[in-house]
C-alpha positions as CSV (number, residue, x, y, z in Angstrom):
1,M,4.5,-0.9,-28.0
2,K,5.9,-0.2,-24.5
3,K,9.3,1.5,-24.5
4,I,11.8,0.4,-21.9
5,L,15.2,2.0,-21.0
6,F,17.8,-0.4,-19.5
7,V,20.8,1.2,-17.8
8,D,24.1,-0.2,-16.7
9,D,27.7,0.9,-16.8
10,V,29.0,-2.5,-17.9
11,K,28.7,-3.1,-21.7
12,N,28.7,-6.9,-21.2
13,V,25.7,-6.7,-18.8
14,L,23.7,-4.7,-21.4
15,N,24.7,-7.2,-24.1
16,S,23.6,-10.0,-21.9
17,L,20.2,-8.3,-21.2
18,R,19.7,-7.6,-24.9
19,L,20.4,-11.3,-25.7
20,S,18.3,-12.8,-22.9
21,L,15.3,-10.5,-23.7
22,R,15.4,-10.8,-27.5
23,A,12.2,-12.9,-27.4
24,M,10.3,-9.9,-26.1
25,S,11.4,-7.6,-29.0
26,D,7.9,-7.9,-30.6
27,E,6.3,-6.6,-27.5
28,W,8.8,-4.1,-26.1
29,D,10.9,-1.3,-27.7
30,M,14.1,-1.8,-25.7
31,V,16.8,0.8,-25.5
32,F,20.1,0.2,-23.7
33,A,22.1,3.0,-22.2
34,L,25.8,2.7,-21.1
35,G,25.8,4.7,-17.9
36,G,23.7,7.3,-16.1
37,K,24.7,10.2,-18.2
38,K,23.6,8.5,-21.5
39,A,20.4,7.5,-19.8
40,L,19.5,11.0,-18.8
41,D,20.2,12.2,-22.4
42,L,17.8,9.5,-23.7
43,L,15.1,10.3,-21.1
44,R,15.1,13.9,-22.3
45,Q,14.9,12.9,-26.0
46,S,12.1,10.4,-25.8
47,R,9.2,9.1,-23.6
48,F,9.8,5.8,-21.8
49,D,7.2,3.7,-20.0
50,L,9.8,1.9,-17.8
51,L,13.3,2.4,-16.4
52,V,15.4,-0.5,-15.4
53,T,18.7,0.6,-13.8
54,D,21.8,-0.6,-12.0
55,M,22.7,1.3,-8.8
56,R,26.5,1.5,-8.6
57,M,27.7,3.4,-11.6
58,P,30.4,6.1,-12.0
59,G,29.4,9.7,-12.4
60,I,25.6,9.7,-12.4
61,D,24.7,6.6,-10.3
62,G,21.4,4.8,-10.0
63,A,20.3,6.8,-7.0
64,R,20.7,10.1,-8.9
65,L,19.0,8.7,-12.0
66,L,16.1,7.4,-10.0
67,T,15.8,10.8,-8.2
68,V,15.6,12.6,-11.6
69,A,13.1,10.1,-12.9
70,H,11.0,10.4,-9.8
71,H,10.7,14.1,-10.1
72,E,10.7,14.7,-13.8
73,Y,9.0,11.6,-15.1
74,P,6.6,10.5,-12.3
75,S,4.4,8.3,-14.6
76,M,7.3,6.2,-15.6
77,R,7.7,2.9,-13.7
78,R,11.1,2.4,-12.1
79,I,12.9,-1.0,-11.4
80,V,16.3,-1.4,-9.8
81,L,18.3,-4.4,-11.2
82,S,21.5,-4.3,-9.2
83,G,24.2,-6.5,-7.7
84,Y,25.1,-3.7,-5.4
85,A,23.4,-5.1,-2.3
86,E,24.6,-2.8,0.5
87,Q,21.5,-2.7,2.8
88,D,21.8,1.0,3.7
89,C,21.9,2.0,0.0
90,V,18.8,-0.1,-0.8
91,L,16.8,1.2,2.1
92,K,17.7,4.8,1.4
93,N,16.5,4.6,-2.2
94,I,13.6,2.2,-1.9
95,S,11.1,5.1,-1.9
96,L,12.4,6.0,-5.4
97,T,11.7,2.6,-7.0
98,H,8.7,0.5,-7.5
99,H,10.5,-2.8,-7.7
100,Y,14.0,-4.0,-6.6
101,L,15.6,-7.1,-8.3
102,S,19.0,-8.5,-7.3
103,K,21.6,-9.7,-9.8
104,P,21.9,-12.3,-11.0
105,C,18.2,-12.3,-11.9
106,P,16.6,-15.1,-13.8
107,T,15.3,-14.0,-17.2
108,E,11.8,-15.4,-16.3
109,K,11.6,-13.3,-13.2
110,L,12.8,-10.2,-14.9
111,V,10.3,-10.6,-17.7
112,A,7.5,-11.3,-15.2
113,T,8.4,-8.2,-13.1
114,I,8.5,-6.0,-16.2
115,Q,5.2,-7.4,-17.6
116,N,3.5,-6.8,-14.2
117,A,4.9,-3.2,-14.0
118,L,3.6,-2.5,-17.5
119,I,0.1,-3.8,-17.0
120,P,-2.2,-0.8,-17.5
121,D,-4.3,-0.1,-14.5
122,D,-7.8,0.6,-15.6
123,S,-9.4,0.6,-12.1
124,F,-10.0,4.3,-12.5
125,E,-9.4,6.9,-15.2
126,N,-7.9,9.8,-13.3
127,E,-4.4,9.8,-14.8
128,R,-3.3,12.9,-12.9
129,M,-4.1,11.2,-9.6
130,K,-2.3,8.1,-10.7
131,E,0.8,10.2,-11.4
132,I,0.6,11.9,-8.0
133,I,0.2,8.5,-6.2
134,S,3.1,7.1,-8.2
135,N,5.2,10.0,-7.0
136,L,4.5,9.4,-3.3
137,Q,7.6,8.6,-1.3
138,S,5.8,8.1,2.0
139,L,2.5,8.3,3.8
140,P,2.0,10.5,6.8
141,A,1.7,8.7,10.2
142,L,-0.1,9.9,13.3
143,P,2.2,12.3,15.1
144,N,2.0,10.4,18.4
145,A,2.8,7.1,16.8
146,Y,5.6,8.6,14.8
147,R,7.1,10.2,17.9
148,D,6.8,7.0,19.9
149,L,8.5,5.0,17.1
150,T,11.4,7.3,16.7
151,T,11.9,7.5,20.5
152,S,11.8,3.8,20.8
153,L,14.3,3.1,18.0
154,Q,16.7,5.7,19.4
155,D,16.9,3.4,22.4
156,N,19.4,0.6,21.7
157,N,17.7,-1.6,24.3
158,T,14.3,-1.4,22.7
159,S,12.5,-4.7,22.0
160,L,10.9,-5.8,18.7
161,E,7.7,-6.5,20.6
162,N,7.5,-2.8,21.7
163,V,8.2,-1.7,18.1
164,C,5.4,-3.9,16.8
165,H,3.1,-2.5,19.5
166,I,3.8,1.1,18.2
167,L,3.5,0.2,14.5
168,R,0.1,-1.3,15.1
169,K,-1.1,2.1,16.1
170,D,-0.8,3.5,12.6
171,M,-1.7,2.1,9.1
172,A,0.8,4.3,7.3
173,L,3.7,2.9,9.5
174,T,2.3,-0.7,9.0
175,A,2.0,-0.3,5.2
176,T,5.5,1.1,4.9
177,V,7.1,-1.7,6.9
178,L,5.3,-4.3,4.8
179,R,6.4,-2.4,1.7
180,V,10.0,-2.8,2.7
181,T,9.9,-6.5,3.6
182,N,8.1,-7.2,0.3
183,C,11.1,-5.7,-1.5
184,A,13.0,-8.5,-3.4
185,F,16.2,-7.4,-1.7
186,F,15.2,-9.5,1.3
187,G,14.5,-12.5,-1.0
188,L,11.0,-13.1,0.4
189,G,8.8,-12.3,-2.5
190,N,5.7,-10.3,-1.7
191,N,4.1,-12.9,0.7
192,I,4.7,-11.2,4.1
193,T,1.3,-10.3,5.6
194,S,2.2,-10.5,9.3
195,L,3.5,-7.4,11.0
196,D,5.3,-9.4,13.6
197,Q,7.0,-11.4,10.9
198,A,8.0,-8.3,9.0
199,V,9.5,-6.7,12.1
200,N,11.5,-9.8,13.0
201,I,12.8,-10.0,9.5
202,L,14.0,-6.4,9.4
203,G,15.3,-6.3,13.0
204,A,15.8,-3.2,15.1
205,Q,18.9,-1.9,13.3
206,T,17.3,-1.9,9.9
207,L,14.1,-0.3,11.2
208,R,16.3,2.3,12.9
209,T,17.9,3.1,9.5
210,L,14.5,3.2,7.8
211,V,12.9,5.6,10.2
212,L,15.8,7.8,11.1
213,S,17.7,8.0,7.8
214,T,15.2,7.7,4.9
215,H,12.2,9.6,3.6
216,L,9.9,6.6,4.0
217,F,8.3,7.8,7.2
218,S,6.8,11.2,8.0
219,S,4.3,12.7,10.4
220,F,0.7,13.8,9.6
221,D,0.0,17.5,9.8
222,H,-3.5,17.9,11.3
223,N,-3.5,21.5,10.3
224,I,-3.8,20.4,6.6
225,L,-7.2,18.8,7.2
226,P,-8.5,19.4,10.7
227,V,-12.0,17.9,9.9
228,F,-10.4,14.5,9.1
229,C,-9.9,12.6,12.3
230,V,-7.1,10.2,11.4
231,S,-6.9,8.7,14.9
232,K,-10.6,7.7,14.8
233,L,-10.2,6.2,11.3
234,W,-7.2,4.2,12.6
235,Q,-9.3,3.0,15.6
236,H,-11.9,1.8,13.1
237,C,-9.3,-0.1,11.1
238,L,-7.9,-1.7,14.2
239,R,-11.4,-2.9,15.1
240,V,-12.0,-4.2,11.6
241,S,-8.6,-6.0,11.7
242,G,-9.5,-7.6,15.1
243,F,-13.0,-8.6,13.9
244,A,-11.6,-10.1,10.7
245,R,-9.0,-12.2,12.6
246,L,-11.7,-13.3,15.1
247,I,-14.1,-14.4,12.3
248,A,-11.2,-16.2,10.5
249,T,-10.4,-18.0,13.7
250,K,-14.0,-19.0,14.2
251,E,-14.1,-20.3,10.7
252,N,-10.9,-22.4,11.4
253,L,-8.9,-20.7,8.6
254,P,-5.2,-21.5,8.4
255,A,-2.7,-19.1,10.1
256,K,-1.8,-17.5,6.7
257,N,-5.4,-16.6,6.0
258,R,-5.9,-15.3,9.5
259,D,-2.9,-13.0,8.9
260,D,-4.3,-12.0,5.6
261,C,-7.6,-11.1,7.2
262,A,-5.9,-9.0,10.0
263,M,-3.6,-7.2,7.6
264,A,-6.4,-6.4,5.1
265,G,-8.6,-5.1,7.9
266,M,-5.8,-2.9,9.1
267,L,-5.1,-1.4,5.6
268,H,-8.5,-1.5,4.0
269,D,-9.0,2.3,4.3
270,I,-5.5,3.4,3.5
271,G,-6.8,5.1,0.4
272,K,-8.5,7.7,2.7
273,I,-5.1,8.6,4.1
274,V,-3.7,9.0,0.5
275,L,-6.6,11.2,-0.7
276,S,-6.5,13.4,2.4
277,F,-2.8,13.8,2.0
278,I,-2.5,14.5,-1.8
279,M,-5.9,16.3,-2.2
280,P,-6.9,17.9,1.1
281,K,-9.2,20.5,-0.5
282,E,-11.1,17.9,-2.5
283,F,-11.2,15.5,0.4
284,K,-12.8,18.3,2.5
285,K,-15.5,18.6,-0.2
286,I,-16.0,14.9,0.1
287,M,-16.5,15.1,3.9
288,D,-18.9,18.0,3.4
289,T,-20.9,16.1,0.9
290,V,-21.1,13.1,3.2
291,H,-22.6,15.2,6.0
292,N,-24.9,17.4,3.8
293,E,-26.3,14.6,1.6
294,N,-26.2,11.7,4.1
295,C,-24.3,9.4,1.7
296,A,-21.4,7.0,2.0
297,V,-17.9,8.3,1.7
298,Y,-17.2,6.2,-1.3
299,E,-20.3,7.6,-3.0
300,A,-19.2,11.1,-2.4
301,E,-15.7,10.2,-3.7
302,R,-17.1,8.7,-6.8
303,K,-19.3,11.8,-7.4
304,I,-16.4,14.3,-6.9
305,L,-13.3,12.5,-7.9
306,K,-14.7,9.7,-10.1
307,V,-12.6,7.2,-7.9
308,T,-13.0,5.7,-4.4
309,H,-10.6,5.4,-1.6
310,A,-10.7,1.6,-2.0
311,E,-9.4,1.9,-5.6
312,V,-6.8,4.5,-4.6
313,G,-5.5,2.3,-1.8
314,A,-5.3,-0.7,-4.1
315,Y,-3.4,1.3,-6.7
316,L,-0.8,2.4,-4.1
317,M,-0.4,-1.2,-2.8
318,K,0.2,-2.4,-6.3
319,L,3.0,0.2,-6.8
320,W,4.4,-0.8,-3.4
321,G,4.7,-4.5,-4.3
322,F,1.8,-6.0,-2.3
323,N,0.5,-9.3,-3.8
324,D,-2.7,-9.5,-5.9
325,S,-4.7,-11.0,-3.1
326,Q,-3.9,-8.3,-0.6
327,I,-4.6,-5.6,-3.2
328,N,-8.0,-7.1,-4.1
329,Y,-9.0,-7.4,-0.4
330,V,-8.6,-3.6,-0.1
331,K,-10.0,-2.8,-3.5
332,F,-13.2,-4.7,-3.0
333,H,-13.9,-4.2,0.7
334,H,-17.1,-2.3,0.0
335,I,-18.4,-5.0,-2.4
336,N,-20.0,-8.3,-1.3
337,M,-18.5,-10.7,-3.7
338,C,-20.1,-13.8,-2.0
339,T,-23.8,-13.3,-2.4
340,E,-24.6,-16.8,-3.5
341,K,-21.3,-18.7,-4.1
342,E,-18.3,-19.0,-1.8
343,H,-15.8,-17.3,-4.1
344,D,-13.4,-16.1,-1.5
345,L,-14.0,-16.5,2.2
346,V,-11.3,-14.0,3.2
347,Q,-12.8,-11.3,0.9
348,K,-16.2,-12.0,2.4
349,I,-14.7,-11.7,5.9
350,I,-13.1,-8.4,5.2
351,Y,-16.4,-7.0,3.7
352,S,-18.4,-8.3,6.7
353,A,-15.9,-7.1,9.4
354,N,-16.1,-3.6,7.9
355,M,-19.9,-3.7,7.8
356,I,-20.1,-5.1,11.3
357,D,-18.0,-2.4,12.8
358,H,-20.2,0.3,11.2
359,E,-23.3,-1.4,12.5
360,I,-22.0,-1.8,16.0
361,S,-20.4,1.6,16.4
362,Q,-22.7,3.9,14.6
363,T,-25.4,5.9,16.4
364,K,-28.6,7.4,15.1
365,K,-26.8,10.7,14.6
366,L,-24.4,9.1,12.2
367,L,-25.0,7.9,8.7
368,K,-27.3,5.1,7.9
369,I,-26.0,2.0,6.1
370,K,-28.0,1.7,2.8
371,N,-30.1,-1.4,2.4
372,Q,-28.7,-2.1,-1.1
373,E,-25.2,-2.2,0.3
374,D,-25.8,-5.0,2.8
375,K,-29.0,-6.7,1.7
376,H,-27.2,-9.9,0.9
377,T,-25.3,-10.3,4.2
378,K,-27.2,-8.4,6.9
379,F,-29.9,-10.9,7.2
380,S,-27.9,-14.0,6.5
381,K,-27.4,-16.4,9.3
382,I,-23.6,-16.5,9.0
383,Y,-23.4,-12.7,9.0
384,E,-25.6,-12.4,12.1
385,L,-23.5,-15.1,13.8
386,W,-20.3,-13.2,12.9
387,K,-21.8,-10.0,14.1
388,S,-22.8,-11.5,17.4
389,E,-19.3,-12.9,18.0
390,C,-17.8,-9.5,17.2
391,R,-20.2,-7.6,19.5
392,D,-19.3,-9.9,22.4
393,N,-15.7,-8.8,22.0
394,V,-16.4,-5.0,22.1
395,T,-16.8,-3.5,25.5
396,R,-19.1,-0.5,26.0
397,I,-16.2,1.7,27.1
398,N,-14.2,0.8,24.0
399,L,-17.2,1.4,21.8
400,H,-17.8,4.8,23.3
401,E,-14.2,5.8,22.8
402,T,-14.0,4.7,19.2
403,I,-17.2,5.7,17.5
404,P,-16.1,6.6,13.9
405,F,-16.1,10.2,12.7
406,I,-18.0,9.7,9.4
407,D,-16.3,6.5,8.2
408,R,-18.0,4.1,5.9
């Protein structure tokens, strides 16, 4: 039975929660703490799977409680349920919580959010890695992109169009902005897949607060892993994003699906950033294995870590509130799920766009794409048609400048 700690400084609120959630008593062991100090005492006495806390409380407030939980109990899921809706407070503490719910919150929504947070993730078995990922407050961005973004936002006359242009240069910046807009505080659910839409929703002032006053954004240190060319990886992701949108347009998909394709293409390799950041030594071994054994990156990852970057990226996106479709597009971007039946055209497009970029950009000196990986698509008419369309949109100069480092 999952154990949940609810925290609020108002006794009537706790009583209301206890009453509204009584139907779940057979599934959850629910404990109710009056205030932050009592909550800390309970955390130190027993193990909890989930913390649900208010923000504005006397003494030990929600921010302090979340900070302690983040550092001392990283495997515990954290949900904010608060009527304290000052934007600056939400933004400064969003990195400490996995979900944010505003009061008054319908019981059905609260139950669904808790159930989703408690679903065991069996995509991989490395519990230590899951704990490390759960504890991530931010992902490192390319130094140039991070510098350009901070410089732009320090200018009160900067345009949102310019901000979007900078954000598109880096997958970590893109993922973080989408993470924020998918926060329930903005009342939009987790359905934002367009970077332009996300930036327009937040606005320049909110982005300024996010970048300059929170821990959500940081810069990548190339000295940590010099063999990992992040800029080349990002160029690959940009091309996959462009190819995916091009194919979706050719297939006459609705605007929402075109946005899904572009965003999934942009973020499909975000797990590589995570692995290189949290396990630089192990990731270097992976790179060495790729070169020495002439294998795919995900094969080397599976051999060394028992998990792939696709699974790691999907796990992070789940923690950050992305919807199930977006998560699955990233998780299965190396798997052709449409060999005989049209299960999901968007998934097929993401898979194909990634394969197409490797075929177009790789040289004989780089790794070969294994036949078993693409035997169902490489020779199909639709795949060859898509590849032809994408090739026509890549100039020789751009291709020369953006050949991947080892990416596959």
